[in-house]
N, C-alpha and C positions, 0 to 999 in steps of 0.2 A: 600802712596797716588799716586802711579805711574799711575794707570789706572782709572781715574774718568770718568763716563758715564754722559755727560751733556745732558740737555734738547734738545739742537740743534742736537746732535748726534742721540738721540732717534727719533726726528722728521724726520731726513733724512732717518733713517732705516725704519720707518713706510711708508714714502713717496715712498721709493724704492719698497716696497711690494705692495702698493695700486695703484700706478700710472699705471702699466700694466693692472690691473683689470678695472680701469676707462676707459682707452683707448679702451679695448675690448668691454666694455659696450656701449660706444659711437659708435663704428663701427657697432656693432650689431643693435643698434637702427636705425642708418642710413640705413642699409641694409633692415631691416624690413619695414621701411617707404617707401623705393623705391619699394619693392615688393608689398606693399599694394596700392601704387599709380598706378603702372602698372596694377594691377588686376582691379582697379576701372576704368581705362581708356581703358581697353581691349574691352569692349562692346561699340558699338556706337548705338545711337538711330536709329531706323528704323520705317518707317511709311508705312502702306499698307491698302488697303480695305480688310475687313475680315468679316466673319460670325461667330457668336457664335454657337458652336456645343454642348457643354456640360459644366455644372458647377459641380465642385467637391469640397469636403472639406476633407483635409488630416490633420493628426496630426503632429505636429513638431517632428522632430527626436530627438532634444535636449530640454527637458522640461525646463521651466523657474523655477528658484529656488527663493522662497520668504521666509520670516521669519514672524512668528506670533509675537504677543506682548510678549509672554512668552519666545521667542527666539527659539522655535521649528521650524525646517526646514519644509517648505511646498513645495511640488513639484507639478506642474500642467503642463499638455501639452497644448500648445496653438494651436488652429486650424489654418490651412493655407488654404486660398482660392485658388483654382486652376481653370483655365478655358481653355477649348480646343477651339481654333480658327481655321477656315479654311480660308486661304488666297485666293485671286482671282486666283492665278496660281495653286491651288490645294494642296499646302503645308499645312500640319496640324501642329500647334504649341500648346503645353501645357505650359501655363505661369502662374506664381503666380499673384494674384490680391489683392488689398486692400479690406478690409471688406466693406467699404462704396461703392466701385464700384461694388462689387459682388452682392449687394442687388439690383442694378439697371439693371443688365444684365438678359436677357431672351434668352433661346435657339432659334435660328433662326434670331436673331437680326443682322442687317447689319450696318456697319459703318467703320470709319477710325480708325484703331488700331495703336497706337504708343507704342513701346516696346523697352526696353534696356536690353539686356541679357535675363535672365529668368523671368523678371518682366514686367508687363504692366504699362506703364506710364500714358496713357489715352486711352479712347475709346469714340469717338464722333459718336453718332447715325446718320445714313444717313436719312435725312428728306424726300428725294424723293422716 
C-alpha cells in the first residue's frame, strides 16, 4: 500500500493540465473582444449633402444557412442594397443601404446623407 492515488491528488493533476488552457482561453476572449470593439469604433458618423446617383442590388458573398423541418440544410444568398451617392464636393461613395430605405430612394434625389463606414445610417430628403 505504499503509493495510493487519492482523489485530491487526481484533482490537482487535472487542475495542473486544465488551468493553462483556461487562462489561454480567457486571454484569447479578451483579445478578440478588444479587436471587435476597436473595429466597431473605427468608423465615425459623417454627415453631408448628397445626391443619389444609382441604386444597385448585389448578392451576399456569404449565403445564409437555414435548415428545413426535415433537417436538410438550405442555403440562400441574401440581396444587399447598394447605393451610389455623390457628395457636394464631388466625391462619389458606394454605400450599403437597408431594404426599407432602398425602396424610398430615387436617382437624382438630393438630401442630407448620414453614414458610418460602408453603411448608410439615414438619408433625409431636401425639401427645398
